LODO-906137 format. One line per 10 residues: number of its first residue (from 1); their letters; for each residue y, x, z of C-alpha. Coordinates in nm, 3 decimals, padded with zeros to 5 digits, always signed. Layout:
REM LODO-906137
NUM	a	Y X Z  ...
***
This chain:
REM LODO-906137
1	xxxxxxxxxx	-00.274 +00.969 -00.973  -00.095 +00.788 -01.253  -00.305 +00.680 -01.547  -00.237 +00.874 -01.870  +00.004 +00.698 -02.106  -00.200 +00.606 -02.412  +00.117 +00.537 -02.617  +00.280 +00.875 -02.558  +00.179 +01.010 -02.902  +00.321 +00.703 -03.076
11	xxxxxxxxxx	+00.649 +00.737 -02.888  +00.677 +01.104 -02.986  +00.591 +01.047 -03.353  +00.938 +00.940 -03.483  +01.095 +01.247 -03.321  +00.836 +01.481 -03.472  +00.864 +01.326 -03.819  +01.244 +01.334 -03.807  +01.256 +01.698 -03.698  +00.998 +01.809 -03.958
21	xxxxxxxxxx	+01.182 +01.620 -04.234  +01.509 +01.782 -04.132  +01.355 +02.131 -04.137  +01.200 +02.073 -04.480  +01.532 +01.943 -04.611  +01.719 +02.253 -04.489  +01.450 +02.480 -04.634  +01.472 +02.306 -04.970  +01.852 +02.326 -04.963  +01.838 +02.698 -04.881
31	xxxxxxxxxx	+01.618 +02.778 -05.183  +01.817 +02.559 -05.424  +02.096 +02.766 -05.580  +02.273 +02.478 -05.751  +02.285 +02.114 -05.644  +02.346 +01.821 -05.872  +02.545 +01.520 -05.755  +02.233 +01.306 -05.739  +02.048 +01.569 -05.532  +02.341 +01.595 -05.292
41	xxxxxxxxxx	+02.333 +01.218 -05.241  +01.957 +01.231 -05.184  +02.000 +01.509 -04.928  +02.264 +01.309 -04.743  +02.033 +01.007 -04.735  +01.746 +01.220 -04.602  +01.969 +01.359 -04.328  +02.057 +01.005 -04.218  +01.692 +00.896 -04.222  +01.585 +01.201 -04.019
51	xxxxxxxxxx	+01.860 +01.136 -03.765  +01.757 +00.770 -03.735  +01.394 +00.870 -03.677  +01.490 +01.113 -03.400  +01.721 +00.857 -03.240  +01.449 +00.590 -03.257  +01.204 +00.822 -03.081  +01.455 +00.900 -02.807  +01.524 +00.530 -02.754  +01.152 +00.458 -02.729
61	xxxxxxxxxx	+01.128 +00.718 -02.456  +01.384 +00.521 -02.256  +01.275 +00.161 -02.311  +00.896 +00.183 -02.317  +00.750 +00.073 -01.986  +00.546 +00.328 -01.796  +00.243 +00.262 -01.581  +00.353 +00.261 -01.215  +00.227 +00.560 -01.021  -00.062 +00.469 -00.796
71	xxxxxxxxxx	-00.170 +00.630 -00.471  -00.494 +00.660 -00.279  -00.461 +00.412 +00.005  -00.524 +00.549 +00.353  -00.808 +00.371 +00.526  -01.176 +00.292 +00.515  -01.332 +00.047 +00.273  -01.487 -00.252 +00.445  -01.566 -00.622 +00.445  -01.511 -00.818 +00.765
81	xxxxxxxxxx	-01.551 -01.191 +00.823  -01.464 -01.385 +01.138  -01.778 -01.482 +01.331  -01.923 -01.834 +01.331  -01.766 -01.941 +01.003  -01.947 -02.220 +00.816  -02.154 -02.093 +00.525  -01.939 -02.265 +00.258  -01.633 -02.090 +00.399  -01.808 -01.753 +00.401
91	xxxxxxxxxx	-01.913 -01.803 +00.040  -01.567 -01.909 -00.068  -01.397 -01.616 +00.105  -01.646 -01.365 -00.037  -01.614 -01.507 -00.389  -01.233 -01.526 -00.383  -01.185 -01.178 -00.243  -01.428 -01.030 -00.493  -01.238 -01.187 -00.783  -00.907 -01.052 -00.655
101	xxxxxxxxxx	-01.040 -00.700 -00.603  -01.205 -00.683 -00.944  -00.952 -00.869 -01.161  -00.616 -00.764 -01.018  -00.459 -00.444 -00.881  -00.535 -00.562 -00.528  -00.696 -00.300 -00.303  -00.666 -00.466 +00.038  -00.701 -00.835 +00.136  -00.631 -01.023 +00.459
111	xxxxxxxxxx	-00.674 -01.399 +00.503  -00.489 -01.552 +00.798  -00.560 -01.918 +00.877  -00.442 -02.112 +01.179  -00.322 -01.785 +01.336  -00.667 -01.624 +01.308  -00.790 -01.356 +01.070  -01.079 -01.499 +00.871  -01.130 -01.207 +00.635  -01.040 -00.844 +00.579
121	xxxxxxxxxx	-01.173 -00.673 +00.269  -01.104 -00.366 +00.057  -00.926 -00.065 +00.205  -00.874 -00.154 +00.570  -00.616 -00.044 +00.824  -00.731 +00.053 +01.175  -00.517 -00.239 +01.300  -00.709 -00.564 +01.258  -00.475 -00.799 +01.446  -00.212 -00.981 +01.242
131	xxxxxxxxxx	+00.114 -01.050 +01.423  +00.343 -01.235 +01.181  +00.678 -01.064 +01.146  +00.991 -01.205 +00.985  +00.858 -01.186 +00.629  +00.517 -01.336 +00.693  +00.658 -01.600 +00.926  +00.898 -01.713 +00.655  +00.603 -01.759 +00.419  +00.421 -01.964 +00.682
141	xxxxxxxxxx	+00.729 -02.175 +00.757  +00.856 -02.228 +00.401  +00.514 -02.238 +00.231  +00.652 -02.024 -00.050  +00.506 -01.694 -00.171  +00.678 -01.360 -00.130  +00.614 -01.062 -00.356  +00.737 -00.728 -00.224  +00.729 -00.520 -00.542  +00.787 -00.185 -00.367
151	xxxxxxxxxx	+00.702 -00.212 +00.001  +00.845 +00.129 +00.091  +01.205 +00.014 +00.029  +01.184 -00.285 +00.266  +01.285 -00.223 +00.630  +01.045 -00.503 +00.729  +00.745 -00.311 +00.598  +00.653 -00.208 +00.953  +00.523 -00.560 +01.018  +00.240 -00.498 +00.772
161	xxxxxxxxxx	+00.060 -00.251 +00.998  -00.263 -00.442 +00.934  -00.256 -00.307 +00.577  -00.304 +00.061 +00.483  +00.007 +00.252 +00.586  +00.087 +00.366 +00.231  +00.046 +00.024 +00.069  +00.283 +00.011 -00.230  +00.315 -00.360 -00.307  +00.238 -00.681 -00.117
171	xxxxxxxxxx	+00.193 -01.046 -00.208  +00.199 -01.308 +00.068  +00.066 -01.630 -00.082  +00.056 -01.950 +00.128  -00.281 -02.119 +00.175  -00.168 -02.479 +00.210  +00.040 -02.526 +00.526  -00.188 -02.346 +00.770  -00.258 -02.004 +00.628  -00.161 -01.715 +00.408
181	xxxxxxxxxx	-00.338 -01.482 +00.168  -00.206 -01.125 +00.202  -00.274 -00.878 -00.077  -00.195 -00.507 -00.084  -00.174 -00.292 -00.398  -00.178 +00.085 -00.442  +00.105 +00.093 -00.697  +00.457 -00.056 -00.689  +00.562 -00.325 -00.938  +00.199 -00.359 -01.043
191	xxxxxxxxxx	+00.143 -00.736 -01.019  +00.228 -00.930 -01.334  +00.338 -01.293 -01.360  -00.014 -01.374 -01.475  -00.150 -01.206 -01.160  +00.083 -01.412 -00.941  -00.034 -01.732 -01.113  -00.396 -01.625 -01.062  -00.336 -01.552 -00.693  -00.170 -01.891 -00.643
201	xxxxxxxxxx	-00.467 -02.068 -00.804  -00.716 -01.888 -00.579  -00.508 -01.969 -00.270  -00.509 -02.334 -00.370  -00.887 -02.332 -00.401  -00.918 -02.158 -00.064  -00.697 -02.423 +00.092  -00.927 -02.696 -00.035  -01.236 -02.534 +00.116  -01.078 -02.425 +00.445
211	xxxxxxxxxx	-00.909 -02.758 +00.509  -01.241 -02.938 +00.459  -01.454 -02.718 +00.680  -01.209 -02.588 +00.940  -00.976 -02.886 +00.981  -01.104 -02.983 +01.323  -01.262 -02.656 +01.430  -01.146 -02.337 +01.589  -01.265 -02.002 +01.454  -01.432 -01.800 +01.726
***
């Protein structure tokens, strides 16, 4: 369900004030048998002000951003780590994934490194194997992040079957040259620029730890 808009009352206020002022002005005009020139000018000014207030309220309804509608992701909540990982790697993965789940809109996390899934956490898909499709492969080849703001509109969304099937937004963030951090959100257009910067910083820290401890090893 979408979160209630806390600014709805403020956006409606100019319309309400403008309408009430207009009604009071008409009522006053109706009960005034004779108008002076100065009162007529004042009435005209009040009509303009009321109209501006109503117009301002209508414009606010159009330009104010709304909270993207979120959905309940389909899947079971879980936390899976690849076996036989060194303790520093386990700690780093647990810490990083916890930060992402608690400080961003992320609901599902997958870490792929050297073609092996090191971590799955959050709302999990029944499919645990990650087979890079065109989108993910481009991230791995170009080492540049991809943010799919509304996954449902991308034909290539079928490659993300290792995320909940109704995932709304996806970030694929490179982890150095050997891996990728894949994040799924439950609302479209929900990651901010600050979130993207935060995700990039965490991926960089992950790269430092993984490259140190897994450089010459294979994950079982």
